[in-house]
C-alpha distance (Angstrom), angle and dihedral (degrees) to the residues before:
residue distance angle dihedral
M1 . . .
K2 3.80 . .
L3 3.81 91.2 .
T4 3.81 90.4 50.7
L5 3.81 91.0 50.3
I6 3.81 92.1 49.2
L7 3.81 91.9 49.2
T8 3.81 90.4 48.4
L9 3.81 91.1 51.5
L10 3.80 91.5 48.4
V11 3.80 91.6 50.9
L12 3.80 91.2 48.5
A13 3.81 90.5 48.9
F14 3.80 90.4 51.0
L15 3.80 92.7 48.5
L16 3.79 94.2 45.9
A17 3.81 97.0 44.5
P18 3.83 96.1 77.6
A19 3.80 90.0 47.3
R20 3.79 91.1 53.8
A21 3.82 92.0 47.1
A22 3.79 91.6 49.9
A23 3.79 92.4 46.4
R24 3.80 90.8 50.8
A25 3.84 91.8 65.2
D26 3.80 91.2 73.0
M27 3.77 136.7 161.4
F28 3.77 119.5 -129.1
Y29 3.77 134.2 -179.1
V30 3.79 138.2 -142.2
A31 3.81 123.7 -165.2
T32 3.79 136.9 169.2
N33 3.81 89.5 -115.6
G34 3.80 93.6 49.0
D35 3.79 133.6 103.8
D36 3.79 127.6 -135.9
A37 3.82 87.5 -135.7
N38 3.82 88.7 64.8
P39 3.80 122.8 95.5
G40 3.82 91.4 -110.7
T41 3.79 96.8 -114.1
L42 3.79 124.6 143.3
A43 3.80 89.6 -102.5
A44 3.82 93.9 43.8
P45 3.81 107.6 27.0
W46 3.78 130.9 -179.7
R47 3.80 119.5 -104.7
T48 3.81 103.6 -137.5
I49 3.77 134.1 47.0
Q50 3.80 88.1 -142.9
H51 3.80 90.8 63.4
A52 3.80 88.8 58.3
A53 3.81 90.9 44.7
N54 3.81 88.7 59.1
L55 3.79 97.9 48.2
L56 3.79 114.1 33.1
A57 3.79 121.7 112.1
P58 3.83 132.2 -156.7
G59 3.79 111.6 -58.6
D60 3.82 94.6 18.6
M61 3.78 123.5 131.2
V62 3.77 127.9 -159.5
Y63 3.79 117.8 -161.9
V64 3.80 113.8 -155.7
R65 3.78 116.5 -151.3
G66 3.78 122.4 -136.2
G67 3.80 120.5 -80.6
I68 3.79 141.0 75.7
Y69 3.81 121.5 -55.3
N70 3.79 111.7 -169.3
E71 3.81 98.6 -162.4
R72 3.78 146.2 97.4
V73 3.79 116.2 -114.7
R74 3.81 123.4 -146.8
V75 3.79 111.6 -172.4
N76 3.80 102.7 -138.9
V77 3.82 98.2 173.3
S78 3.80 136.7 67.6
G79 3.75 135.3 -150.4
T80 3.79 122.1 -140.5
K81 3.78 138.2 -135.3
N82 3.79 92.4 -109.1
G83 3.79 98.9 33.2
G84 3.79 96.2 44.7
Y85 3.77 138.0 -130.5
I86 3.75 127.0 -36.6
T87 3.80 103.0 -130.1
F88 3.80 131.1 -159.7
A89 3.80 106.9 -170.1
A90 3.78 141.1 166.8
Y91 3.78 113.6 -103.9
A92 3.80 111.1 -109.1
N93 3.82 113.5 -71.3
E94 3.82 92.5 -6.3
S95 3.81 131.4 108.1
P96 3.80 118.6 -137.5
I97 3.80 110.6 -163.0
L98 3.78 122.4 -155.4
D99 3.79 101.4 -158.6
G100 3.79 125.7 -170.9
T101 3.79 96.8 -166.6
G102 3.79 109.0 140.3
L103 3.81 94.7 8.2
V104 3.80 111.3 124.6
V105 3.79 113.7 -131.8
K106 3.79 108.8 -123.5
S107 3.78 123.5 -132.8
G108 3.79 111.0 -78.6
W109 3.79 122.2 1.7
D110 3.80 115.8 1.4
A111 3.79 122.6 170.8
L112 3.78 134.3 -175.4
V113 3.82 87.2 -140.9
R114 3.81 118.8 26.9
I115 3.81 125.4 -176.6
Q116 3.81 110.1 -177.6
D117 3.82 125.5 178.6
K118 3.80 91.7 -18.3
S119 3.80 134.6 130.1
F120 3.79 138.3 -155.6
V121 3.79 96.4 24.0
R122 3.80 125.4 145.9
I123 3.85 127.3 -166.3
D124 3.81 111.5 -170.3
G125 3.79 134.5 176.1
F126 3.82 106.6 -3.4
E127 3.77 130.8 140.8
I128 3.81 108.2 -138.0
R129 3.79 116.3 -171.5
N130 3.81 155.0 142.5
F131 3.78 104.9 41.3
S132 3.78 115.1 141.8
A133 3.80 145.9 156.5
D134 3.78 134.1 -166.9
K135 3.81 99.6 -169.8
K136 3.79 129.4 90.3
N137 3.82 117.7 -92.1
R138 3.80 94.5 9.9
I139 3.78 104.6 123.6
P140 3.81 119.3 -166.8
I141 3.82 116.2 -160.4
G142 3.78 131.8 -177.6
I143 3.82 98.6 -150.4
L144 3.82 122.8 1.9
V145 3.81 124.2 -169.8
W146 3.80 109.1 -171.1
G147 3.79 142.5 174.5
A148 3.80 118.8 7.2
G149 3.78 134.8 -37.1
S150 3.77 140.9 103.3
H151 3.78 144.6 -109.9
I152 3.78 101.8 31.1
E153 3.81 115.4 162.8
L154 3.80 125.5 -166.4
R155 3.80 107.8 -175.6
N156 3.80 137.5 172.7
N157 3.78 97.2 -10.6
Y158 3.81 125.4 147.5
V159 3.81 111.3 -142.7
H160 3.79 117.9 -176.5
H161 3.79 145.7 150.9
I162 3.79 95.4 27.5
E163 3.79 100.7 151.5
T164 3.76 148.0 178.5
N165 3.78 108.3 -160.5
F166 3.80 93.8 179.9
Q167 3.81 107.1 133.3
G168 3.80 99.3 -153.0
V169 3.80 127.3 101.6
N170 3.82 95.3 -121.7
G171 3.80 128.4 37.8
G172 3.78 101.0 34.4
D173 3.81 113.6 113.8
A174 3.81 140.4 148.2
H175 3.81 137.4 162.9
G176 3.77 135.5 -157.9
I177 3.82 94.7 -156.6
A178 3.81 120.5 -0.5
V179 3.82 128.8 -177.0
Y180 3.81 113.1 -171.4
G181 3.79 121.2 -179.6
T182 3.80 100.9 -156.1
R183 3.82 101.4 165.8
A184 3.80 133.5 74.4
P185 2.92 139.5 -119.1
R186 3.83 86.3 0.0
A187 3.79 109.2 74.9
L188 3.73 139.3 -165.1
R189 3.79 99.5 -107.9
H190 3.76 140.2 175.5
I191 3.79 93.9 24.9
V192 3.82 116.2 172.6
I193 3.81 120.6 -163.4
D194 3.79 104.8 175.3
G195 3.78 138.6 159.6
N196 3.80 96.8 0.3
E197 3.79 128.0 140.5
L198 3.81 121.0 -144.9
S199 3.78 121.0 -174.9
D200 3.79 146.9 151.9
L201 3.77 95.4 27.7
K202 3.81 126.1 159.8
L203 3.76 102.2 -154.5
G204 3.79 110.4 171.1
S205 3.81 106.8 -162.6
S206 3.80 93.3 -14.6
E207 3.79 140.0 80.2
A208 3.79 139.8 -103.7
L209 3.82 94.5 -129.3
V210 3.79 119.4 10.8
V211 3.81 141.9 170.0
N212 3.80 111.3 -166.1
G213 3.79 137.7 172.9
N214 3.80 124.4 -6.0
V215 3.79 97.5 10.8
K216 3.80 121.0 132.8
K217 3.79 136.4 172.0
F218 3.78 96.2 23.8
F219 3.79 127.9 164.0
V220 3.81 119.2 -156.6
T221 3.80 102.9 -179.9
N222 3.80 143.2 155.5
N223 3.79 94.9 3.3
I224 3.80 129.2 143.5
V225 3.81 114.6 -143.2
R226 3.79 116.5 179.4
D227 3.79 150.9 145.9
S228 3.79 99.7 26.6
N229 3.79 135.6 130.4
N230 3.79 102.0 -123.6
I231 3.79 141.7 27.6
G232 3.80 117.1 -25.2
I233 3.83 104.7 -153.0
D234 3.81 121.7 4.8
A235 3.82 136.7 179.8
I236 3.80 110.3 -166.3
G237 3.78 141.0 -170.1
F238 3.81 139.5 177.0
E239 3.82 98.9 32.6
N240 3.82 93.4 120.5
V241 3.78 91.1 -107.9
A242 3.82 92.3 134.0
P243 3.83 117.6 50.4
D244 3.82 93.2 -126.9
D245 3.83 120.4 59.4
A246 3.79 90.6 -146.5
Y247 3.81 90.0 66.8
D248 3.80 100.7 32.1
Q249 3.81 97.0 106.0
A250 3.81 135.1 89.5
R251 3.80 105.0 -124.2
N252 3.79 149.8 162.1
G253 3.78 93.6 31.7
I254 3.78 142.3 138.0
I255 3.80 126.2 -135.7
A256 3.79 104.4 -174.5
D257 3.80 145.2 152.3
N258 3.80 94.5 8.6
T259 3.80 127.0 141.7
V260 3.81 114.8 -145.9
Y261 3.79 124.8 177.3
N262 3.81 146.7 147.5
I263 3.80 94.8 37.3
D264 3.82 110.4 153.5
S265 3.81 129.6 158.2
S266 3.82 97.7 -174.0
T267 3.82 94.2 103.1
N268 3.81 94.1 39.0
P269 3.85 110.6 111.3
A270 3.80 90.7 -142.9
H271 3.81 91.0 62.4
Q272 3.81 100.2 44.2
G273 3.78 95.0 -138.9
A274 3.80 97.4 -42.7
H275 3.80 117.9 143.2
S276 3.80 95.4 -142.0
A277 3.82 110.1 127.0
G278 3.78 119.8 117.5
C279 3.76 128.1 -150.4
I280 3.82 87.2 -137.3
Y281 3.81 124.1 10.6
V282 3.78 135.4 -178.7
D283 3.80 110.5 -165.2
G284 3.78 108.5 179.3
G285 3.80 97.3 -23.6
T286 3.80 123.4 135.2
R287 3.81 139.7 -153.0
I288 3.78 95.4 13.7
T289 3.80 126.7 148.1
I290 3.81 116.4 -146.3
E291 3.79 110.5 -171.3
R292 3.80 145.9 152.4
N293 3.80 93.8 11.8
V294 3.80 127.6 141.9
A295 3.82 112.5 -141.3
H296 3.79 119.1 179.4
H297 3.80 144.1 149.7
C298 3.79 93.9 18.4
N299 3.79 125.4 120.2
I300 3.81 91.4 -106.7
G301 3.78 121.3 14.8
I302 3.82 100.0 -147.8
E303 3.80 124.7 -10.7
L304 3.79 128.2 -166.9
A305 3.79 106.3 -172.1
S306 3.78 146.4 127.2
E307 3.77 122.6 -129.4
H308 3.81 93.1 -168.5
R309 3.79 121.3 85.1
G310 3.79 113.2 -117.9
R311 3.82 92.6 14.0
A312 3.79 128.4 106.3
T313 3.75 141.5 -147.8
S314 3.79 99.6 -142.5
Y315 3.78 146.9 177.7
I316 3.80 94.8 13.9
T317 3.79 118.1 159.2
L318 3.81 110.8 -152.6
R319 3.78 109.2 -176.8
N320 3.78 145.9 150.2
N321 3.81 97.6 10.3
F322 3.82 131.7 143.3
I323 3.82 109.5 -135.5
Y324 3.78 119.6 177.6
R325 3.80 147.4 156.0
N326 3.78 97.4 5.2
S327 3.79 113.0 157.5
E328 3.84 102.9 -129.7
A329 3.81 107.4 22.5
G330 3.77 143.2 -25.0
I331 3.81 98.8 -131.5
A332 3.82 122.8 5.0
I333 3.80 126.5 -172.8
G334 3.81 133.7 179.0
G335 3.79 133.1 33.9
Y336 3.78 117.1 -42.7
D337 3.83 91.3 -128.3
E338 3.80 138.3 7.0
Q339 3.81 92.5 -89.5
R340 3.82 91.4 65.0
G341 3.78 136.7 80.2
R342 3.78 133.2 -98.5
T343 3.81 145.6 -101.9
E344 3.80 116.5 -130.8
H345 3.80 145.0 166.4
S346 3.81 93.2 12.1
S347 3.80 129.9 140.6
I348 3.81 121.4 -138.7
V349 3.77 103.2 -175.5
N350 3.80 139.5 156.0
N351 3.78 97.4 1.7
T352 3.80 124.5 146.6
L353 3.81 115.7 -139.3
Y354 3.79 122.8 -175.4
D355 3.81 132.7 179.3
N356 3.80 99.5 -20.6
D357 3.82 127.9 158.6
T358 3.80 86.1 49.5
R359 3.83 91.2 171.1
A360 3.83 88.2 58.1
Q361 3.80 95.4 -126.5
G362 3.79 93.7 158.3
N363 3.79 95.3 -104.8
G364 3.78 100.0 108.3
E365 3.76 133.1 -164.4
L366 3.81 91.8 -52.4
Y367 3.81 116.8 31.2
L368 3.81 120.5 -165.0
Q369 3.79 109.6 -166.1
Y370 3.80 130.4 176.7
D371 3.82 121.6 -22.5
T372 3.79 109.2 -2.7
R373 3.81 114.4 173.5
D374 3.79 136.0 -174.3
N375 3.79 97.4 -18.1
L376 3.81 125.0 156.0
I377 3.83 117.6 -134.6
R378 3.81 110.2 178.5
N379 3.81 144.0 137.6
N380 3.81 94.3 20.7
I381 3.80 129.1 139.1
F382 3.81 113.8 -135.7
Y383 3.81 110.0 -169.5
A384 3.80 105.5 178.9
G385 3.77 127.1 -151.7
A386 3.79 128.3 -135.5
Q387 3.82 96.8 -54.1
G388 3.80 90.2 56.5
L389 3.82 97.9 -145.8
F390 3.79 111.4 147.4
I391 3.82 100.7 174.5
G392 3.80 128.1 19.5
N393 3.83 118.6 -167.1
W394 3.79 118.9 161.9
S395 3.81 96.2 165.9
T396 3.79 125.6 81.9
A397 3.82 89.2 -157.7
N398 3.78 89.5 97.1
T399 3.80 116.7 123.8
G400 3.79 136.6 165.1
N401 3.80 96.5 -0.9
V402 3.81 114.5 150.6
V403 3.82 115.6 -149.2
N404 3.81 116.6 179.1
N405 3.81 148.2 121.3
N406 3.80 92.7 41.4
L407 3.80 131.1 137.3
Y408 3.82 120.4 -133.1
Y409 3.78 121.9 -167.4
R410 3.78 139.0 167.3
V411 3.82 123.9 175.4
A412 3.80 92.9 -132.6
G413 3.79 91.7 47.8
G414 3.78 127.4 -122.9
G415 3.78 118.6 54.0
E416 3.78 138.2 175.4
W417 3.78 139.4 -94.8
E418 3.80 123.8 -163.2
W419 3.80 118.6 -159.6
K420 3.81 125.0 173.6
N421 3.79 91.1 -14.0
K422 3.81 94.9 -51.5
R423 3.81 123.1 114.5
Y424 3.79 124.5 -141.8
Q425 3.78 123.1 -168.8
K426 3.77 96.1 -176.8
F427 3.78 121.4 63.5
S428 3.81 92.6 -142.7
R429 3.81 92.7 55.0
Y430 3.79 91.7 47.0
K431 3.83 91.3 51.3
N432 3.79 94.7 46.3
A433 3.80 93.9 46.8
T434 3.80 97.6 45.4
G435 3.80 106.5 25.9
N436 3.81 87.8 -129.9
D437 3.80 128.6 133.7
T438 3.80 98.8 13.4
A439 3.82 89.7 155.9
S440 3.81 97.7 35.1
F441 3.80 131.9 111.8
V442 3.79 131.4 -124.0
N443 3.83 133.0 -170.7
L444 3.80 92.9 15.6
D445 3.81 113.3 130.8
P446 3.83 106.1 -133.6
L447 3.83 88.6 -150.8
F448 3.78 102.3 -132.5
V449 3.80 115.8 -160.6
N450 3.81 93.8 -115.4
L451 3.80 133.5 0.8
I452 3.79 96.9 -169.8
T453 3.80 101.7 60.0
P454 3.07 83.8 18.8
D455 3.80 114.2 -122.6
L456 3.80 107.3 -178.8
H457 3.79 97.2 -170.4
L458 3.80 114.6 119.5
Q459 3.76 125.1 -103.4
N460 3.79 113.6 -127.1
T461 3.81 91.4 -105.6
S462 3.82 95.5 52.0
P463 3.82 115.6 135.7
A464 3.81 87.0 -139.8
I465 3.80 90.5 73.0
D466 3.83 112.6 106.7
A467 3.82 89.2 -6.7
G468 3.80 99.8 112.1
A469 3.77 135.1 89.0
N470 3.79 115.5 -104.0
L471 3.80 100.9 -111.8
S472 3.79 125.8 -179.7
A473 3.81 87.8 -152.4
S474 3.82 89.2 66.0
G475 3.79 91.5 69.3
S476 3.78 130.1 -139.4
T477 3.83 100.4 -73.3
D478 3.79 137.7 49.6
I479 3.81 127.3 -135.4
D480 3.81 91.6 -71.5
G481 3.79 95.6 46.6
N482 3.81 92.9 -103.9
A483 3.78 121.8 138.7
R484 3.80 109.4 -74.6
V485 3.84 95.6 -133.0
Q486 3.82 116.4 46.6
G487 3.79 101.7 155.8
A488 3.79 140.6 16.4
A489 3.81 92.1 -43.0
M490 3.75 143.0 -3.4
D491 3.81 116.9 -69.7
L492 3.77 120.5 -121.7
G493 3.79 117.7 -107.8
A494 3.80 131.1 19.0
D495 3.81 97.9 -56.0
E496 3.79 123.6 75.8
A497 3.80 103.3 -157.2
Q498 3.80 113.5 -123.9
């Protein structure tokens, strides 16, 4: 009798187990007219997002109805590989707004959405706004991912008006989206930041969108970052974010298909009038691919540098990007002075640069700063503006860099190249003195589609078509995702003419 009862219970447990697993992957709802005492159904929703963030289990989804939610959210639950993601998503065709108006920013880091030491979490479709501080060392953040964990996805969110209004040089910071890997050896890994828009941010010494420290396998894609007073997108290492130097470096990531513009630090109190903010910046990161981005009207289009003496930004592939009308330089590499680090083993290939260094600071379209080593600079189009400076290079700490197969053009003709602190006004003298650009082109109009907008795609009669070297570093697709080689050879610049 006892054996029969035990067998019956085991059979019932087996039959009921799938039902429990299926029921666990539930859908819940939050609405401004809800109540946290409700069951969280569509008809009887919860009132706060935080209530959901305390209760969900792997595979669960919470749909948040449109309206304003004046709260902080701390995600206190994790999904799992087998159970699935925990998802916080906007209800169909509605806009939930997480608004920080009236919330006092606490001392130190304070985020409207915080995900710490969690995995398999997805945030999708929220507007996150109006969180600000005016005191030193009070750091407002839109979304903060912190600690260690894996498979975090931030998708289709609109983050704006996150602000530090502190007027001092040091101690004013804010972020739109920040990912900080603060553990070691455990990392934050497989982090997806896709389809978001970040705008109108007052950042102090910090960045609109940043991955910093022990973060690996990250994907920053299809985002718009604009109208902010410091760096747009940044991948950082060597800031003592992780407790072990061997892991303190953002790495093995992709920054692709983003549009970044109107990034200017000149009115930012932390920068004391300096025009130093990049659309996209790698400061100490390694093994990162930056491709198919559009970077314009920033101080620096794209910068690969290291601010830390003895440390390097390394193995970066910068390819197939449109970079135009940035005030200080199109592309900058190396440390900004002799107390900084270096840029090494990086490939800058098939980019299109147009009318950069618009403030005529003597930096040019391509700016080599302190300590650049063993970098590859090929298949690019450098279309200089009025000052006519193609390459600026004040530092003699420049070794092993290969510069070739590029096209240089200026409407007025001529132009200048600076190499190891020497200026050359004739292309032939520059080539003979440096050994650079032996197979490059000068005074050939690349024939962009439109210079007003501008549209930097190539007209069908462009001399840049089939004029490049076939480089594996250039990847398989151009800026539009089309096949990289369409004719006899690879085209110069970011666009492969169809």
